[in-house]
N, C-alpha and C positions, 0 to 999 in steps of 0.2 A: 641537686636532683637526687631522688631516692634510689633510682635504678636506671638502667639503660633504656633506650627506646623499646617499646613493646615488651617490657619486662614485668609489668604489674598486673595482677589479676583483679584486684578490687581497690577502688578509691572510695572512701567514705568521708562524709562531712556532716557532723551533727551540730545543729543550731548555729552555723557560722557562715555558710556560703554567701548569704546576702551581704556580708561585709567584704567579700573578696573583690578584687579587680577581675570581673567575670571573663572578659575576653582572654586575658593572660592565663587565668586558672584553667579555663576550658582548653586552651591551646596546649598547655602542659599535660593535662589529663589525656588528651587525644594522642599525644606523643608517647606517653608512658604506658598506657593500657595495652595489654596483649591483644593482638588482632589475629583471628577473631576471638571473641569470648570475654575480654576484659570488661568489667562493669564499674560504673560510677553510680553511687547512691548518695543523695543528699536529703536531709530531713530536718525539720524544726517543729516547734510548737509555738502557738501564740496565745491560745485561750486555755484557761483552766476552769473546768466545771466543778463547782462545789455543791450548790443547791440553787433552786430558782431565786430565792431571796438574796443569797450571797452573790450570785452571779450578776445581779443588778448593781450591786456595790462595785464589783470589779469592772463592769461596763462603764460606770460613771468615772471610775479612776482612769481607765484606758482613755476616755475622752479628755480628761484633764492633762494627759501626757502628750496629746497630739501636737501642741505648739513646740514641744521640746524634742520630738523624735527626729532622728536622722532620716534623710531620704532613703537610705539603704534598707531601713526597717519596713518600708512599704511592702516589700516582697513577703516578709513574714506576716504582716498584718492582713494581706490578702490571700494567705494560705498557699503561697508559691504559685498561684494561678498565672501571674504575669512574669515570673522569673524566667529569663531566657534559659533554655536547656537544650542545646543542640546535639542531643544524642538519640539514638534509635530506641524506640519504645520496646521494653521487655515485659510489659504487663504489670509493672509495679509503680505506676504513676509516670506521666510523660508531660512534656511542655504543654501548659494550658490545662492539664487534667491531672493534678496531683492526687495521689492515693491518700485518702483519709485514714488516720490511725488513732485509736483511743489507747492511751497509756494510763492504766489505773495505778494509783500510788497512794500510800498512807502518808499523810503529812501532819506534822505538828504545826501549831500556829507560828512558832518561831521559824520553822523551815519555809512556810508559806510566805511570811513577811520577808525573809531573806531573799526569796526568789524575786520579789518586787524591788527590793533594794539593789539588786544587781542590774536592773534595767538601765540601758543607756539614757533613756529620756529622764529618768529619775535623777541620775547623776548629772546630766546636762542642766536640768532645772536647778539642782543644788548649786552648781557652779555659777549660776545666774542669780543666786539669792532666793530661789523659790523652793520651798519645802513641800513637795507633792505628797510626801508621807508624814503629814503633820501629826502631832499627838492626838488631835481630834479624830482624824481618819483612822489611825491605828486603834484607838479605843473603840470606835464604831465597828471596825472589822473584828476586833477581839470579842466584843459582845455578840455579834452576829455569828461568829465562829463557834461560840459556846464556851469561851474561856481560853486562857493561854495554855492550859495543861491538856486540853482535848486534842487527840489525834483523830483526824477525819480521813475518810476515803474521798479522794478527788480523782478527776480524770483530766489528764493533759490531752487537749485536742491537737493532734499532730498531723503532719502531712509529709509525703515523701515523693521524690522523683528518682527514678533509676533508669539507666540505659547503657547502651554500648556504643562504641564509635561507629558512625555510619561508614560503610565501605563504598 
């Protein structure tokens, strides 16, 4: 435990809460947060917007990942709309109503590709002998990107939930 009961002002989780044992995590958060006033905030992103043409390639890739994705990822895939979140609304996204966030970023093609290589579904497929990021797909993406040296402006489509312990 990081601190005593009621001793923490803020708990944050970036791109990971959907992997947690939620009842256990939420119980711990409820014990540790300062009452009143302690806040828990969770956020993640699922979609990356590049351009209308490139976004279609990403959508096709997402669809190819479906058979290999963990059930836990469904929360991220649906924008945390179905993620249980038993905390009082503080106006920054609540259970069933996550706050959308656009996170602009400049990415090289290498960084873009690295993001997809980190996906659990890509690694699960690889363990099962399926290469979701085949040479053909990478070449198609590289051409649509505008070449491997180009740095593009992209937008991570993120979403957040934040709340405090219900009294």
